[in-house]
Steps between C-alpha positions, in 0.01 A plus 500: 500500500202668339405836647137609526473861387148510643634418847770764463235752392284410802792544740595833341139621516482406868827681569378805310213505748757523780609839362144630460465876546256775403217247482588318179867563420804277559872549445610333177825337603450180302623356174346671196387169351304420817343848507413465131326167560307647795390785273396253228299305759320820601643515853682834464493798267779538246827507700703676230588856588706718732271460802656269760173329588224312321125520546302188584180439310205426729525130412876507551472663842247243620705210361824639646342530846371141479838366384687696767285343773536151349876516449613702800222492760528302819 
């Protein structure tokens, strides 16, 4: 079975939105490859570092909110 990394990235971005705090930060409890791809796509700032959260870009925050509603809304 082929796995769509884009779909995985979308799901991870939506779940990052679930842990939103301080306006634009989310806990970075996901696979480093996924976080790296989200950074490359411009959705989050560079996740590498000692801080336990990542910062959404403005585009990433808007997209994460949209995906969260689509995937998990009623």
